[in-house]
A tleap script that builds the chain and sets N, CA, C and O, in Angstrom:
source leaprc.protein.ff14SB
mol = sequence {
  NMET PRO ALA LYS LEU GLY ASN ARG VAL GLU
  ASN ASP ASN ASP LEU THR ASN GLY HIE THR
  LYS ILE ARG HIE LYS LYS GLY LEU LYS SER
  PRO THR SER HIE PRO GLN LYS GLY VAL LYS
  CYS LEU PRO GLN VAL THR THR SER ILE HIE
  SER PRO LYS ARG HIE SER SER VAL HIE TYR
  SER ASP ASN LEU LYS GLY VAL THR LYS PRO
  ALA ILE GLN ARG LEU ALA ARG ARG GLY GLY
  VAL LYS ARG ILE GLY ARG ASN MET TYR ASP
  GLU THR ARG LYS ILE LEU LYS GLU PHE LEU
  LYS ASP VAL LEU HIE LYS ALA ILE CYS HIE
  THR GLN HIE ALA LYS ARG GLN THR VAL THR
  VAL PRO ASP ILE VAL ASN GLY LEU ARG THR
  SER ASN TYR LYS ILE GLN PHE TYR CVAL
}
set mol.1.N position { 200.639 126.932 250.707 }
set mol.1.CA position { 201.431 126.488 251.837 }
set mol.1.C position { 202.252 125.278 251.410 }
set mol.1.O position { 201.735 124.374 250.753 }
set mol.2.N position { 203.528 125.258 251.782 }
set mol.2.CA position { 204.328 124.079 251.476 }
set mol.2.C position { 203.931 122.910 252.361 }
set mol.2.O position { 203.613 123.074 253.539 }
set mol.3.N position { 203.957 121.743 251.770 }
set mol.3.CA position { 203.627 120.535 252.525 }
set mol.3.C position { 204.926 119.799 252.839 }
set mol.3.O position { 205.725 119.542 251.938 }
set mol.4.N position { 205.146 119.452 254.132 }
set mol.4.CA position { 206.357 118.737 254.522 }
set mol.4.C position { 206.126 117.250 254.374 }
set mol.4.O position { 205.161 116.698 254.903 }
set mol.5.N position { 207.016 116.616 253.655 }
set mol.5.CA position { 206.958 115.172 253.471 }
set mol.5.C position { 208.322 114.608 253.834 }
set mol.5.O position { 209.232 114.616 253.005 }
set mol.6.N position { 208.474 114.128 255.034 }
set mol.6.CA position { 209.756 113.559 255.465 }
set mol.6.C position { 210.854 114.603 255.407 }
set mol.6.O position { 210.791 115.621 256.095 }
set mol.7.N position { 211.873 114.346 254.573 }
set mol.7.CA position { 212.984 115.271 254.423 }
set mol.7.C position { 212.744 116.265 253.296 }
set mol.7.O position { 213.604 117.096 253.005 }
set mol.8.N position { 211.586 116.185 252.665 }
set mol.8.CA position { 211.339 117.028 251.500 }
set mol.8.C position { 210.247 118.045 251.813 }
set mol.8.O position { 209.408 117.835 252.688 }
set mol.9.N position { 210.280 119.134 251.086 }
set mol.9.CA position { 209.244 120.154 251.170 }
set mol.9.C position { 208.753 120.388 249.752 }
set mol.9.O position { 209.546 120.658 248.850 }
set mol.10.N position { 207.426 120.282 249.552 }
set mol.10.CA position { 206.868 120.454 248.212 }
set mol.10.C position { 206.086 121.762 248.171 }
set mol.10.O position { 205.213 122.000 249.006 }
set mol.11.N position { 206.401 122.594 247.205 }
set mol.11.CA position { 205.696 123.853 247.012 }
set mol.11.C position { 204.844 123.765 245.763 }
set mol.11.O position { 205.084 122.937 244.884 }
set mol.12.N position { 203.836 124.638 245.697 }
set mol.12.CA position { 203.000 124.687 244.504 }
set mol.12.C position { 203.794 125.196 243.310 }
set mol.12.O position { 203.542 124.790 242.175 }
set mol.13.N position { 204.761 126.091 243.563 }
set mol.13.CA position { 205.525 126.642 242.461 }
set mol.13.C position { 206.654 125.714 242.015 }
set mol.13.O position { 207.418 126.071 241.118 }
set mol.14.N position { 206.774 124.547 242.614 }
set mol.14.CA position { 207.804 123.604 242.212 }
set mol.14.C position { 207.322 122.661 241.115 }
set mol.14.O position { 208.102 121.836 240.638 }
set mol.15.N position { 206.070 122.757 240.705 }
set mol.15.CA position { 205.553 121.882 239.665 }
set mol.15.C position { 205.951 122.438 238.303 }
set mol.15.O position { 205.701 123.605 238.002 }
set mol.16.N position { 206.567 121.600 237.491 }
set mol.16.CA position { 207.001 122.025 236.171 }
set mol.16.C position { 206.717 120.918 235.177 }
set mol.16.O position { 207.160 119.786 235.370 }
set mol.17.N position { 205.988 121.223 234.119 }
set mol.17.CA position { 205.694 120.301 233.019 }
set mol.17.C position { 205.127 118.971 233.506 }
set mol.17.O position { 205.453 117.932 232.932 }
set mol.18.N position { 204.314 118.966 234.514 }
set mol.18.CA position { 203.691 117.740 234.976 }
set mol.18.C position { 204.584 116.906 235.876 }
set mol.18.O position { 204.148 115.852 236.339 }
set mol.19.N position { 205.812 117.326 236.145 }
set mol.19.CA position { 206.717 116.583 237.015 }
set mol.19.C position { 206.863 117.329 238.330 }
set mol.19.O position { 206.651 118.540 238.394 }
set mol.20.N position { 207.219 116.620 239.352 }
set mol.20.CA position { 207.370 117.230 240.659 }
set mol.20.C position { 208.848 117.436 240.960 }
set mol.20.O position { 209.644 116.499 240.894 }
set mol.21.N position { 209.199 118.659 241.286 }
set mol.21.CA position { 210.550 118.930 241.755 }
set mol.21.C position { 210.537 118.776 243.273 }
set mol.21.O position { 209.536 119.062 243.929 }
set mol.22.N position { 211.640 118.330 243.811 }
set mol.22.CA position { 211.708 118.110 245.252 }
set mol.22.C position { 212.783 119.018 245.810 }
set mol.22.O position { 213.919 119.015 245.338 }
set mol.23.N position { 212.419 119.795 246.817 }
set mol.23.CA position { 213.405 120.592 247.516 }
set mol.23.C position { 213.770 119.853 248.792 }
set mol.23.O position { 212.896 119.382 249.520 }
set mol.24.N position { 215.037 119.756 249.050 }
set mol.24.CA position { 215.503 119.027 250.229 }
set mol.24.C position { 215.976 120.007 251.285 }
set mol.24.O position { 216.291 121.163 251.002 }
set mol.25.N position { 216.013 119.513 252.496 }
set mol.25.CA position { 216.597 120.299 253.570 }
set mol.25.C position { 218.095 120.373 253.364 }
set mol.25.O position { 218.660 119.596 252.595 }
set mol.26.N position { 218.734 121.297 254.041 }
set mol.26.CA position { 220.179 121.463 253.901 }
set mol.26.C position { 220.909 120.198 254.301 }
set mol.26.O position { 220.534 119.512 255.252 }
set mol.27.N position { 221.953 119.906 253.558 }
set mol.27.CA position { 222.796 118.786 253.908 }
set mol.27.C position { 222.427 117.501 253.204 }
set mol.27.O position { 223.220 116.560 253.221 }
set mol.28.N position { 221.273 117.414 252.589 }
set mol.28.CA position { 220.885 116.207 251.884 }
set mol.28.C position { 221.166 116.382 250.394 }
set mol.28.O position { 221.011 117.465 249.830 }
set mol.29.N position { 221.584 115.282 249.783 }
set mol.29.CA position { 221.867 115.324 248.356 }
set mol.29.C position { 220.580 115.103 247.577 }
set mol.29.O position { 219.583 114.624 248.118 }
set mol.30.N position { 220.616 115.454 246.320 }
set mol.30.CA position { 219.461 115.270 245.453 }
set mol.30.C position { 219.233 113.787 245.212 }
set mol.30.O position { 220.201 113.075 244.943 }
set mol.31.N position { 218.020 113.288 245.292 }
set mol.31.CA position { 217.766 111.869 245.091 }
set mol.31.C position { 217.979 111.442 243.637 }
set mol.31.O position { 218.140 110.252 243.365 }
set mol.32.N position { 217.983 112.385 242.709 }
set mol.32.CA position { 218.184 111.995 241.322 }
set mol.32.C position { 219.660 111.767 241.015 }
set mol.32.O position { 219.989 110.943 240.162 }
set mol.33.N position { 220.565 112.493 241.705 }
set mol.33.CA position { 221.989 112.311 241.433 }
set mol.33.C position { 222.508 111.019 242.068 }
set mol.33.O position { 223.216 110.248 241.420 }
set mol.34.N position { 222.163 110.788 243.313 }
set mol.34.CA position { 222.596 109.569 243.989 }
set mol.34.C position { 221.520 109.182 244.987 }
set mol.34.O position { 221.399 109.809 246.039 }
set mol.35.N position { 220.743 108.164 244.675 }
set mol.35.CA position { 219.667 107.798 245.608 }
set mol.35.C position { 220.239 107.279 246.925 }
set mol.35.O position { 221.125 106.424 246.934 }
set mol.36.N position { 219.731 107.795 248.016 }
set mol.36.CA position { 220.170 107.362 249.331 }
set mol.36.C position { 219.081 106.496 249.943 }
set mol.36.O position { 217.931 106.484 249.503 }
set mol.37.N position { 219.487 105.784 250.963 }
set mol.37.CA position { 218.529 104.947 251.660 }
set mol.37.C position { 217.579 105.848 252.450 }
set mol.37.O position { 218.019 106.746 253.167 }
set mol.38.N position { 216.297 105.605 252.314 }
set mol.38.CA position { 215.321 106.383 253.068 }
set mol.38.C position { 214.804 107.603 252.328 }
set mol.38.O position { 213.813 108.200 252.749 }
set mol.39.N position { 215.451 107.988 251.235 }
set mol.39.CA position { 214.982 109.135 250.463 }
set mol.39.C position { 214.323 108.596 249.212 }
set mol.39.O position { 214.976 107.983 248.368 }
set mol.40.N position { 213.053 108.823 249.098 }
set mol.40.CA position { 212.320 108.313 247.953 }
set mol.40.C position { 211.788 109.484 247.145 }
set mol.40.O position { 211.434 110.526 247.696 }
set mol.41.N position { 211.738 109.302 245.849 }
set mol.41.CA position { 211.162 110.324 244.977 }
set mol.41.C position { 209.645 110.232 245.048 }
set mol.41.O position { 209.079 109.147 245.182 }
set mol.42.N position { 209.015 111.359 244.957 }
set mol.42.CA position { 207.562 111.384 244.921 }
set mol.42.C position { 207.081 110.940 243.539 }
set mol.42.O position { 207.799 111.111 242.554 }
set mol.43.N position { 205.898 110.384 243.457 }
set mol.43.CA position { 205.377 110.008 242.140 }
set mol.43.C position { 205.134 111.251 241.287 }
set mol.43.O position { 204.916 112.346 241.807 }
set mol.44.N position { 205.174 111.063 239.974 }
set mol.44.CA position { 204.958 112.185 239.076 }
set mol.44.C position { 203.507 112.653 239.189 }
set mol.44.O position { 202.574 111.857 239.289 }
set mol.45.N position { 203.366 113.931 239.169 }
set mol.45.CA position { 202.041 114.522 239.246 }
set mol.45.C position { 201.586 114.766 237.823 }
set mol.45.O position { 202.203 115.536 237.086 }
set mol.46.N position { 200.521 114.118 237.444 }
set mol.46.CA position { 199.978 114.356 236.110 }
set mol.46.C position { 198.801 115.300 236.250 }
set mol.46.O position { 197.818 114.995 236.926 }
set mol.47.N position { 198.912 116.437 235.611 }
set mol.47.CA position { 197.845 117.422 235.670 }
set mol.47.C position { 197.215 117.549 234.302 }
set mol.47.O position { 197.906 117.554 233.284 }
set mol.48.N position { 195.927 117.648 234.285 }
set mol.48.CA position { 195.182 117.818 233.042 }
set mol.48.C position { 194.832 119.288 232.928 }
set mol.48.O position { 193.830 119.741 233.482 }
set mol.49.N position { 195.653 120.025 232.216 }
set mol.49.CA position { 195.438 121.454 232.075 }
set mol.49.C position { 194.855 121.690 230.687 }
set mol.49.O position { 195.501 121.413 229.677 }
set mol.50.N position { 193.630 122.205 230.648 }
set mol.50.CA position { 192.978 122.528 229.393 }
set mol.50.C position { 193.067 124.030 229.183 }
set mol.50.O position { 192.987 124.809 230.134 }
set mol.51.N position { 193.231 124.426 227.936 }
set mol.51.CA position { 193.262 125.849 227.657 }
set mol.51.C position { 191.860 126.421 227.847 }
set mol.51.O position { 190.871 125.760 227.530 }
set mol.52.N position { 191.774 127.635 228.358 }
set mol.52.CA position { 190.460 128.225 228.597 }
set mol.52.C position { 189.769 128.567 227.278 }
set mol.52.O position { 190.415 128.679 226.236 }
set mol.53.N position { 188.453 128.730 227.338 }
set mol.53.CA position { 187.702 129.124 226.156 }
set mol.53.C position { 188.130 130.520 225.736 }
set mol.53.O position { 188.221 131.425 226.565 }
set mol.54.N position { 188.392 130.690 224.459 }
set mol.54.CA position { 188.820 131.999 223.990 }
set mol.54.C position { 187.639 132.939 223.824 }
set mol.54.O position { 187.695 134.093 224.251 }
set mol.55.N position { 186.578 132.455 223.209 }
set mol.55.CA position { 185.438 133.317 222.937 }
set mol.55.C position { 184.196 132.676 223.530 }
set mol.55.O position { 183.902 131.506 223.286 }
set mol.56.N position { 183.490 133.448 224.297 }
set mol.56.CA position { 182.241 132.930 224.835 }
set mol.56.C position { 181.103 133.512 224.011 }
set mol.56.O position { 181.092 134.706 223.712 }
set mol.57.N position { 180.164 132.682 223.652 }
set mol.57.CA position { 179.051 133.156 222.850 }
set mol.57.C position { 177.884 133.499 223.765 }
set mol.57.O position { 177.650 132.843 224.780 }
set mol.58.N position { 177.172 134.525 223.389 }
set mol.58.CA position { 176.026 134.966 224.155 }
set mol.58.C position { 174.787 134.508 223.410 }
set mol.58.O position { 174.625 134.812 222.228 }
set mol.59.N position { 173.912 133.783 224.087 }
set mol.59.CA position { 172.686 133.305 223.478 }
set mol.59.C position { 171.542 134.167 223.973 }
set mol.59.O position { 171.281 134.252 225.173 }
set mol.60.N position { 170.864 134.805 223.033 }
set mol.60.CA position { 169.752 135.665 223.387 }
set mol.60.C position { 168.452 134.871 223.294 }
set mol.60.O position { 168.272 134.071 222.376 }
set mol.61.N position { 167.558 135.093 224.235 }
set mol.61.CA position { 166.260 134.444 224.154 }
set mol.61.C position { 165.449 135.067 223.022 }
set mol.61.O position { 164.682 134.380 222.347 }
set mol.62.N position { 165.620 136.356 222.822 }
set mol.62.CA position { 164.991 137.049 221.702 }
set mol.62.C position { 166.119 137.546 220.816 }
set mol.62.O position { 166.969 138.316 221.264 }
set mol.63.N position { 166.133 137.111 219.557 }
set mol.63.CA position { 167.254 137.440 218.676 }
set mol.63.C position { 167.382 138.927 218.408 }
set mol.63.O position { 168.467 139.395 218.064 }
set mol.64.N position { 166.312 139.676 218.555 }
set mol.64.CA position { 166.411 141.109 218.309 }
set mol.64.C position { 167.181 141.831 219.407 }
set mol.64.O position { 167.572 142.983 219.222 }
set mol.65.N position { 167.407 141.181 220.546 }
set mol.65.CA position { 168.268 141.777 221.569 }
set mol.65.C position { 169.718 141.823 221.078 }
set mol.65.O position { 170.551 142.529 221.647 }
set mol.66.N position { 170.010 141.064 220.015 }
set mol.66.CA position { 171.337 141.115 219.408 }
set mol.66.C position { 171.602 142.440 218.722 }
set mol.66.O position { 172.756 142.814 218.515 }
set mol.67.N position { 170.529 143.161 218.361 }
set mol.67.CA position { 170.680 144.517 217.845 }
set mol.67.C position { 170.825 145.402 219.079 }
set mol.67.O position { 169.839 145.800 219.699 }
set mol.68.N position { 172.053 145.693 219.411 }
set mol.68.CA position { 172.349 146.313 220.696 }
set mol.68.C position { 172.057 147.810 220.688 }
set mol.68.O position { 171.815 148.407 219.639 }
set mol.69.N position { 172.084 148.387 221.854 }
set mol.69.CA position { 171.838 149.819 222.019 }
set mol.69.C position { 172.866 150.651 221.253 }
set mol.69.O position { 172.482 151.602 220.572 }
set mol.70.N position { 174.174 150.324 221.343 }
set mol.70.CA position { 175.141 151.111 220.567 }
set mol.70.C position { 174.931 150.992 219.056 }
set mol.70.O position { 175.178 151.946 218.319 }
set mol.71.N position { 174.472 149.816 218.591 }
set mol.71.CA position { 174.224 149.660 217.156 }
set mol.71.C position { 173.074 150.556 216.710 }
set mol.71.O position { 173.141 151.172 215.646 }
set mol.72.N position { 172.031 150.631 217.512 }
set mol.72.CA position { 170.908 151.511 217.196 }
set mol.72.C position { 171.350 152.967 217.254 }
set mol.72.O position { 170.916 153.781 216.440 }
set mol.73.N position { 172.208 153.297 218.209 }
set mol.73.CA position { 172.717 154.669 218.302 }
set mol.73.C position { 173.533 155.037 217.068 }
set mol.73.O position { 173.422 156.155 216.565 }
set mol.74.N position { 174.351 154.110 216.575 }
set mol.74.CA position { 175.146 154.390 215.370 }
set mol.74.C position { 174.252 154.638 214.167 }
set mol.74.O position { 174.496 155.554 213.381 }
set mol.75.N position { 173.203 153.810 214.023 }
set mol.75.CA position { 172.275 154.016 212.913 }
set mol.75.C position { 171.567 155.364 213.027 }
set mol.75.O position { 171.388 156.064 212.030 }
set mol.76.N position { 171.170 155.719 214.238 }
set mol.76.CA position { 170.479 156.990 214.445 }
set mol.76.C position { 171.409 158.171 214.180 }
set mol.76.O position { 170.986 159.171 213.600 }
set mol.77.N position { 172.667 158.066 214.597 }
set mol.77.CA position { 173.630 159.142 214.339 }
set mol.77.C position { 173.837 159.324 212.837 }
set mol.77.O position { 173.962 160.448 212.350 }
set mol.78.N position { 173.872 158.213 212.113 }
set mol.78.CA position { 174.023 158.303 210.661 }
set mol.78.C position { 172.808 158.987 210.038 }
set mol.78.O position { 172.928 159.667 209.019 }
set mol.79.N position { 171.646 158.806 210.652 }
set mol.79.CA position { 170.424 159.452 210.164 }
set mol.79.C position { 170.272 160.883 210.644 }
set mol.79.O position { 169.331 161.565 210.236 }
set mol.80.N position { 171.170 161.360 211.500 }
set mol.80.CA position { 171.131 162.750 211.941 }
set mol.80.C position { 170.452 162.972 213.272 }
set mol.80.O position { 170.129 164.114 213.598 }
set mol.81.N position { 170.220 161.935 214.057 }
set mol.81.CA position { 169.554 162.067 215.352 }
set mol.81.C position { 170.592 162.450 216.403 }
set mol.81.O position { 171.680 161.878 216.454 }
set mol.82.N position { 170.239 163.428 217.242 }
set mol.82.CA position { 171.176 163.894 218.258 }
set mol.82.C position { 170.977 163.175 219.592 }
set mol.82.O position { 171.943 162.713 220.200 }
set mol.83.N position { 169.723 163.079 220.049 }
set mol.83.CA position { 169.417 162.419 221.321 }
set mol.83.C position { 168.358 161.363 221.100 }
set mol.83.O position { 167.471 161.519 220.261 }
set mol.84.N position { 168.458 160.272 221.873 }
set mol.84.CA position { 167.536 159.148 221.723 }
set mol.84.C position { 166.901 158.863 223.079 }
set mol.84.O position { 167.596 158.748 224.089 }
set mol.85.N position { 165.586 158.752 223.091 }
set mol.85.CA position { 164.872 158.422 224.322 }
set mol.85.C position { 165.062 156.957 224.698 }
set mol.85.O position { 165.422 156.131 223.859 }
set mol.86.N position { 164.817 156.645 225.959 }
set mol.86.CA position { 165.046 155.300 226.481 }
set mol.86.C position { 164.151 154.249 225.812 }
set mol.86.O position { 164.601 153.140 225.527 }
set mol.87.N position { 162.889 154.599 225.566 }
set mol.87.CA position { 161.960 153.620 225.017 }
set mol.87.C position { 162.104 153.471 223.497 }
set mol.87.O position { 161.439 152.619 222.909 }
set mol.88.N position { 162.933 154.257 222.863 }
set mol.88.CA position { 163.089 154.189 221.413 }
set mol.88.C position { 163.842 152.936 220.964 }
set mol.88.O position { 163.699 152.513 219.817 }
set mol.89.N position { 164.626 152.347 221.834 }
set mol.89.CA position { 165.405 151.171 221.439 }
set mol.89.C position { 164.483 149.973 221.192 }
set mol.89.O position { 164.652 149.253 220.208 }
set mol.90.N position { 163.509 149.760 222.083 }
set mol.90.CA position { 162.564 148.667 221.881 }
set mol.90.C position { 161.677 148.920 220.666 }
set mol.90.O position { 161.373 147.995 219.913 }
set mol.91.N position { 161.260 150.174 220.474 }
set mol.91.CA position { 160.438 150.510 219.305 }
set mol.91.C position { 161.218 150.290 218.012 }
set mol.91.O position { 160.665 149.807 217.024 }
set mol.92.N position { 162.482 150.637 218.019 }
set mol.92.CA position { 163.319 150.441 216.833 }
set mol.92.C position { 163.450 148.956 216.525 }
set mol.92.O position { 163.412 148.561 215.359 }
set mol.93.N position { 163.604 148.131 217.554 }
set mol.93.CA position { 163.697 146.684 217.341 }
set mol.93.C position { 162.393 146.125 216.763 }
set mol.93.O position { 162.422 145.261 215.887 }
set mol.94.N position { 161.252 146.616 217.252 }
set mol.94.CA position { 159.962 146.147 216.726 }
set mol.94.C position { 159.794 146.527 215.261 }
set mol.94.O position { 159.349 145.708 214.457 }
set mol.95.N position { 160.146 147.762 214.905 }
set mol.95.CA position { 160.036 148.215 213.516 }
set mol.95.C position { 160.976 147.430 212.622 }
set mol.95.O position { 160.618 147.073 211.500 }
set mol.96.N position { 162.185 147.157 213.115 }
set mol.96.CA position { 163.154 146.363 212.345 }
set mol.96.C position { 162.631 144.956 212.111 }
set mol.96.O position { 162.813 144.399 211.029 }
set mol.97.N position { 161.988 144.380 213.106 }
set mol.97.CA position { 161.438 143.032 212.970 }
set mol.97.C position { 160.355 142.986 211.901 }
set mol.97.O position { 160.333 142.066 211.083 }
set mol.98.N position { 159.462 143.960 211.897 }
set mol.98.CA position { 158.398 144.011 210.893 }
set mol.98.C position { 158.977 144.216 209.495 }
set mol.98.O position { 158.521 143.593 208.535 }
set mol.99.N position { 159.969 145.078 209.380 }
set mol.99.CA position { 160.605 145.326 208.085 }
set mol.99.C position { 161.265 144.053 207.551 }
set mol.99.O position { 161.115 143.720 206.375 }
set mol.100.N position { 161.988 143.348 208.408 }
set mol.100.CA position { 162.659 142.121 207.977 }
set mol.100.C position { 161.653 141.035 207.604 }
set mol.100.O position { 161.869 140.297 206.644 }
set mol.101.N position { 160.557 140.932 208.353 }
set mol.101.CA position { 159.524 139.951 208.008 }
set mol.101.C position { 158.989 140.208 206.607 }
set mol.101.O position { 158.848 139.279 205.811 }
set mol.102.N position { 158.691 141.465 206.307 }
set mol.102.CA position { 158.124 141.820 205.012 }
set mol.102.C position { 159.106 141.508 203.880 }
set mol.102.O position { 158.733 140.872 202.894 }
set mol.103.N position { 160.350 141.950 204.016 }
set mol.103.CA position { 161.342 141.755 202.948 }
set mol.103.C position { 161.664 140.274 202.779 }
set mol.103.O position { 161.766 139.793 201.651 }
set mol.104.N position { 161.826 139.550 203.872 }
set mol.104.CA position { 162.157 138.127 203.761 }
set mol.104.C position { 160.992 137.322 203.191 }
set mol.104.O position { 161.211 136.356 202.461 }
set mol.105.N position { 159.767 137.704 203.512 }
set mol.105.CA position { 158.613 137.010 202.944 }
set mol.105.C position { 158.609 137.154 201.423 }
set mol.105.O position { 158.376 136.182 200.704 }
set mol.106.N position { 158.866 138.365 200.937 }
set mol.106.CA position { 158.894 138.585 199.494 }
set mol.106.C position { 160.089 137.902 198.841 }
set mol.106.O position { 159.981 137.405 197.721 }
set mol.107.N position { 161.231 137.874 199.533 }
set mol.107.CA position { 162.409 137.199 198.980 }
set mol.107.C position { 162.172 135.690 198.892 }
set mol.107.O position { 162.601 135.051 197.932 }
set mol.108.N position { 161.503 135.131 199.870 }
set mol.108.CA position { 161.206 133.694 199.847 }
set mol.108.C position { 160.211 133.382 198.735 }
set mol.108.O position { 160.289 132.320 198.118 }
set mol.109.N position { 159.275 134.297 198.473 }
set mol.109.CA position { 158.356 134.096 197.350 }
set mol.109.C position { 159.113 134.043 196.025 }
set mol.109.O position { 158.811 133.213 195.167 }
set mol.110.N position { 160.105 134.936 195.859 }
set mol.110.CA position { 160.927 134.916 194.640 }
set mol.110.C position { 161.709 133.607 194.543 }
set mol.110.O position { 161.848 133.044 193.457 }
set mol.111.N position { 162.218 133.125 195.672 }
set mol.111.CA position { 162.985 131.873 195.671 }
set mol.111.C position { 162.095 130.692 195.298 }
set mol.111.O position { 162.504 129.839 194.511 }
set mol.112.N position { 160.914 130.631 195.838 }
set mol.112.CA position { 160.001 129.529 195.534 }
set mol.112.C position { 159.526 129.587 194.085 }
set mol.112.O position { 159.324 128.547 193.457 }
set mol.113.N position { 159.347 130.788 193.554 }
set mol.113.CA position { 158.930 130.920 192.171 }
set mol.113.C position { 160.004 130.403 191.208 }
set mol.113.O position { 159.701 129.875 190.138 }
set mol.114.N position { 161.272 130.569 191.620 }
set mol.114.CA position { 162.374 130.063 190.796 }
set mol.114.C position { 162.639 128.582 191.047 }
set mol.114.O position { 163.574 128.019 190.478 }
set mol.115.N position { 161.831 127.946 191.888 }
set mol.115.CA position { 161.946 126.515 192.234 }
set mol.115.C position { 163.320 126.196 192.823 }
set mol.115.O position { 163.968 125.217 192.452 }
set mol.116.N position { 163.736 127.049 193.744 }
set mol.116.CA position { 164.986 126.831 194.469 }
set mol.116.C position { 164.690 126.784 195.955 }
set mol.116.O position { 163.619 127.185 196.409 }
set mol.117.N position { 165.675 126.281 196.709 }
set mol.117.CA position { 165.537 126.253 198.168 }
set mol.117.C position { 166.542 127.172 198.850 }
set mol.117.O position { 166.525 127.316 200.072 }
set mol.118.N position { 167.412 127.789 198.070 }
set mol.118.CA position { 168.425 128.679 198.620 }
set mol.118.C position { 168.072 130.115 198.257 }
set mol.118.O position { 167.874 130.447 197.089 }
set mol.119.N position { 167.998 130.959 199.284 }
set mol.119.CA position { 167.730 132.375 199.054 }
set mol.119.C position { 169.048 133.032 198.650 }
set mol.119.O position { 170.053 132.912 199.351 }
set mol.120.N position { 169.030 133.725 197.513 }
set mol.120.CA position { 170.248 134.364 196.998 }
set mol.120.C position { 170.125 135.878 197.113 }
set mol.120.O position { 169.074 136.405 197.480 }
set mol.121.N position { 171.207 136.561 196.796 }
set mol.121.CA position { 171.232 138.025 196.877 }
set mol.121.C position { 170.210 138.644 195.924 }
set mol.121.O position { 169.505 139.568 196.329 }
set mol.122.N position { 170.097 138.177 194.670 }
set mol.122.CA position { 169.058 138.772 193.803 }
set mol.122.C position { 167.641 138.600 194.357 }
set mol.122.O position { 166.777 139.437 194.097 }
set mol.123.N position { 167.393 137.542 195.107 }
set mol.123.CA position { 166.074 137.379 195.722 }
set mol.123.C position { 165.815 138.476 196.744 }
set mol.123.O position { 164.714 139.023 196.802 }
set mol.124.N position { 166.810 138.799 197.543 }
set mol.124.CA position { 166.669 139.871 198.538 }
set mol.124.C position { 166.482 141.209 197.839 }
set mol.124.O position { 165.647 142.016 198.248 }
set mol.125.N position { 167.268 141.450 196.772 }
set mol.125.CA position { 167.163 142.715 196.037 }
set mol.125.C position { 165.780 142.843 195.417 }
set mol.125.O position { 165.176 143.915 195.464 }
set mol.126.N position { 165.272 141.759 194.835 }
set mol.126.CA position { 163.935 141.806 194.244 }
set mol.126.C position { 162.869 141.963 195.315 }
set mol.126.O position { 161.852 142.617 195.084 }
set mol.127.N position { 163.087 141.371 196.485 }
set mol.127.CA position { 162.156 141.558 197.596 }
set mol.127.C position { 162.117 143.006 198.051 }
set mol.127.O position { 161.053 143.524 198.392 }
set mol.128.N position { 163.273 143.663 198.059 }
set mol.128.CA position { 163.324 145.080 198.424 }
set mol.128.C position { 162.670 145.935 197.348 }
set mol.128.O position { 161.985 146.910 197.658 }
set mol.129.N position { 162.880 145.572 196.082 }
set mol.129.CA position { 162.273 146.341 194.990 }
set mol.129.C position { 160.754 146.251 195.031 }
set mol.129.O position { 160.071 147.248 194.796 }
set mol.130.N position { 160.218 145.074 195.326 }
set mol.130.CA position { 158.766 144.951 195.404 }
set mol.130.C position { 158.206 145.643 196.641 }
set mol.130.O position { 157.005 145.907 196.708 }
set mol.131.N position { 159.051 145.940 197.615 }
set mol.131.CA position { 158.628 146.700 198.795 }
set mol.131.C position { 158.882 148.191 198.616 }
set mol.131.O position { 158.761 148.965 199.565 }
set mol.132.N position { 159.240 148.597 197.380 }
set mol.132.CA position { 159.505 149.999 197.021 }
set mol.132.C position { 160.733 150.572 197.725 }
set mol.132.O position { 160.744 151.745 198.099 }
set mol.133.N position { 161.754 149.758 197.904 }
set mol.133.CA position { 163.043 150.226 198.408 }
set mol.133.C position { 164.073 150.033 197.304 }
set mol.133.O position { 164.067 149.022 196.602 }
set mol.134.N position { 164.950 151.008 197.162 }
set mol.134.CA position { 165.967 150.922 196.130 }
set mol.134.C position { 167.317 150.643 196.772 }
set mol.134.O position { 167.633 151.164 197.842 }
set mol.135.N position { 168.104 149.815 196.104 }
set mol.135.CA position { 169.492 149.610 196.529 }
set mol.135.C position { 170.356 150.307 195.495 }
set mol.135.O position { 170.298 149.976 194.311 }
set mol.136.N position { 171.145 151.254 195.926 }
set mol.136.CA position { 171.980 151.999 195.002 }
set mol.136.C position { 173.176 151.163 194.575 }
set mol.136.O position { 173.705 150.364 195.348 }
set mol.137.N position { 173.584 151.358 193.355 }
set mol.137.CA position { 174.799 150.749 192.791 }
set mol.137.C position { 174.700 149.231 192.682 }
set mol.137.O position { 175.726 148.558 192.590 }
set mol.138.N position { 173.499 148.684 192.691 }
set mol.138.CA position { 173.371 147.242 192.482 }
set mol.138.C position { 172.819 147.022 191.088 }
set mol.138.O position { 171.772 147.556 190.721 }
set mol.139.N position { 173.539 146.230 190.326 }
set mol.139.CA position { 173.134 145.993 188.931 }
set mol.139.C position { 172.308 144.737 188.855 }
set mol.139.O position { 171.865 144.354 187.772 }
savepdb mol mol.pdb
quit
């Protein structure tokens, strides 16, 4: 709604670059071209406009919820599964958690044996090898 201020009418769409434009009634001159007695300019409106957040992050209480239903479906399709039951998603997450615990435990053992604090790719590969898993094409 426009707000009437004396001889001026201010609209929301009249704000430009933090300054206020003033629309006058018919017959009155612009106060910027020739100031008249009784016509005063409104103070500049300073607006603090912040750009909105571009990406919102989702925080999961359980990190395995980050392995989403579509991700599990893609893995199952690659394995040749046609239909997936509703309770299979939670079971898949539990099995994945146990598998990762086992491999990471062995990889950390390799890292500690080498007297390092950074887990590297060869540590993960050796952890998988000691768990009887092969990585193809890794030298």
